[in-house]
C-alpha positions, 0 to 999 in steps of 0.5 A: 499499499502506498501513502501520500501525505500532504502537510502544511507547515505552521509559520509566522503569517500562515493562514489556513481555512480548515472548514474549507479544506475538509468540506471542499478541497479534500473531497475534490481530491478524493473525487479526482484521486479515488483513494482506498482510504483518507485521513485528515488531521488538524494539527494541535502540537508540531510543525503542521497546521494540517495534513491529509493522507491518501492511501492507494493499493499500489504505485500504479494506482498512486501514479494514475491518481497523479495523472488525474485531469483534475490536477490543475484544478486541485493545485489552483484551489490552494489559495482558497484555504491557505497562503502557505506551501504544502510539503508531500511525503510518499511512503510505502506502508510496511506493516 
């Protein structure tokens, strides 16, 4: 199983609209990517204000998701919920 985690670091002047993110942006991603599972986190303590993890059956499924024709819309939506830059981590679930 492959996990894509997108995190949004905290920082001076960083804004983040959790409601928009949870109710609009993440559902847009789910529709475009078709993951097998999604976990959405709101940061309490630590370096991130929020993160989301999308789980895929394989690297092929992950690759297909990243080639979604809706990717431009997803990336263009960023300014609707944050002024920060996300970081991405691609992981293989080993246990």
